[in-house]
C-alpha positions as CSV (number, residue, x, y, z in Angstrom):
1,M,44.0,-9.8,12.3
2,T,41.4,-11.0,14.5
3,V,40.6,-15.1,14.7
4,T,37.2,-14.4,12.9
5,D,38.9,-12.1,9.8
6,K,41.1,-15.7,10.0
7,L,38.0,-17.8,9.6
8,L,36.6,-14.9,6.9
9,A,40.3,-15.5,4.7
10,I,39.3,-19.3,5.0
11,L,35.7,-19.1,3.8
12,S,36.7,-16.5,1.0
13,Q,38.8,-19.3,-0.5
14,L,36.6,-22.3,-0.8
15,P,34.5,-23.2,-3.6
16,S,31.2,-21.7,-4.0
17,N,29.0,-20.8,-6.5
18,I,28.0,-17.4,-4.9
19,T,30.6,-14.6,-5.2
20,W,32.4,-13.4,-2.2
21,N,32.3,-10.0,-1.7
22,T,31.7,-7.6,1.2
23,T,27.8,-8.6,2.1
24,S,28.8,-12.1,1.8
25,E,31.6,-11.0,4.3
26,T,29.3,-9.2,6.6
27,V,26.7,-12.0,6.6
28,Y,29.0,-14.5,8.1
29,R,30.6,-11.9,10.5
30,V,27.3,-11.3,12.2
31,A,26.5,-15.5,12.1
32,V,29.5,-16.1,14.4
33,N,29.2,-12.3,16.5
34,G,29.5,-13.6,20.5
35,L,31.3,-16.7,19.3
36,Q,34.6,-16.9,21.7
37,N,37.6,-17.1,19.3
38,E,38.7,-20.8,20.4
39,D,35.2,-21.9,19.3
40,I,35.7,-20.2,15.7
41,K,39.8,-22.2,15.6
42,L,37.7,-25.0,16.4
43,G,35.0,-24.4,13.9
44,A,37.7,-23.1,11.1
45,Q,40.2,-26.6,11.7
46,R,36.6,-28.7,11.0
47,I,35.5,-26.5,7.9
48,L,39.3,-26.9,6.9
49,T,38.7,-31.0,6.8
50,H,35.5,-31.5,6.6
51,C,34.3,-29.1,4.2
52,K,35.2,-29.1,-0.2
53,F,32.6,-26.3,-0.3
54,R,31.9,-22.6,1.5
55,P,29.6,-23.9,3.9
56,T,26.5,-21.5,4.3
57,P,27.1,-19.1,7.5
58,S,24.3,-22.1,9.4
59,E,26.8,-24.5,7.7
60,V,29.2,-22.6,9.8
61,L,27.6,-22.6,13.2
62,L,26.4,-25.9,13.0
63,N,30.6,-27.0,12.2
64,V,31.4,-24.6,15.4
65,A,28.5,-26.7,17.1
66,I,29.5,-30.1,16.4
67,E,33.1,-29.3,17.5
68,K,32.0,-27.9,21.0
69,Y,29.1,-30.3,22.0
70,G,30.2,-33.5,19.8
71,D,29.4,-34.9,16.5
72,A,25.6,-36.6,17.6
73,Q,25.3,-39.1,15.0
74,P,21.9,-40.5,14.4
75,H,23.0,-44.3,15.6
76,M,24.6,-42.9,18.4
77,V,21.9,-41.0,19.7
78,T,19.0,-44.0,18.9
79,H,21.8,-46.3,21.1
80,D,22.5,-44.0,23.6
81,I,18.5,-43.7,24.1
82,V,17.9,-47.7,23.7
83,E,20.4,-48.4,26.3
84,G,19.0,-45.7,28.4
85,I,15.3,-47.3,28.2
86,R,17.1,-50.6,29.1
87,C,19.2,-49.7,32.0
88,G,16.3,-47.2,33.5
89,T,18.7,-44.3,33.2
90,P,16.7,-40.8,33.8
91,P,16.9,-38.6,30.8
92,D,18.5,-36.0,32.9
93,K,21.0,-38.1,33.2
94,L,21.6,-38.7,29.7
95,H,24.2,-36.6,27.3
96,P,23.0,-33.1,26.7
97,T,22.4,-33.7,23.4
98,V,20.5,-36.6,23.7
99,M,18.2,-35.6,26.2
100,L,17.0,-32.5,24.2
101,V,16.8,-35.4,21.5
102,L,14.4,-37.4,23.2
103,R,12.8,-34.6,24.7
104,K,11.4,-33.3,21.3
105,T,10.6,-36.6,20.4
106,G,8.1,-37.8,22.6
107,G,10.7,-39.4,25.2
108,Y,11.1,-42.4,26.7
109,K,7.8,-43.4,25.5
110,A,7.7,-42.4,22.3
111,W,11.1,-44.9,22.0
112,R,9.7,-48.0,24.0
113,V,9.3,-50.0,20.8
114,E,10.6,-48.2,17.8
115,A,12.3,-44.9,17.2
116,P,9.5,-42.3,16.2
117,V,12.5,-40.8,14.3
118,K,15.1,-41.9,12.0
119,G,18.2,-41.4,9.7
120,Q,18.3,-37.9,7.5
121,Q,15.2,-36.6,10.1
122,L,16.5,-37.7,13.0
123,Q,19.9,-36.4,11.9
124,E,18.0,-33.0,11.5
125,I,17.0,-32.8,14.3
126,I,19.9,-33.5,16.4
127,N,21.8,-30.4,13.8
128,E,18.4,-28.2,15.2
129,I,19.3,-29.1,18.9
130,H,23.3,-28.6,18.3
131,I,22.3,-25.4,17.1
132,H,20.0,-24.1,19.4
133,R,22.5,-24.8,22.2
134,L,24.8,-22.9,20.5
135,M,22.8,-20.0,20.0
136,D,22.0,-20.5,24.0
137,Y,25.8,-20.8,24.5
138,I,26.4,-17.2,22.7
139,N,23.3,-15.5,24.4
140,D,24.8,-16.4,27.7
141,N,27.5,-15.0,27.1
142,K,26.5,-12.2,25.6
143,S,24.6,-11.4,28.7
144,T,28.0,-12.4,31.2
145,S,29.4,-9.6,29.6
């Protein structure tokens, strides 16, 4: 049994209002295609410890990305950006996720007086960046294989 098969077995047992069948299995299999076995294992562990219900394929990828790149919460990202401004840290010296959030939200200039995005809106940007980083990682692995 492959690591992907084990993940699918876990997903098939989690509660969901969508019936598990060969089509849903295929969708999840396509979603994780290109991930390394270790990344799939870490994502599966996170799903088992954080999800009460079966996550969607994009949520599976987000769980893998969080395990790979860190669980960047909005208050942590905001703190890092504010500290970067205060200390004069060049954006490229920040954590890669923080740097990408900063870039996507208008740079230090947009953050000088008040955060341009907060709360759930900032969390959505962080999630988008995590998925984007994971897709870049998958594509890089495919091109070097």
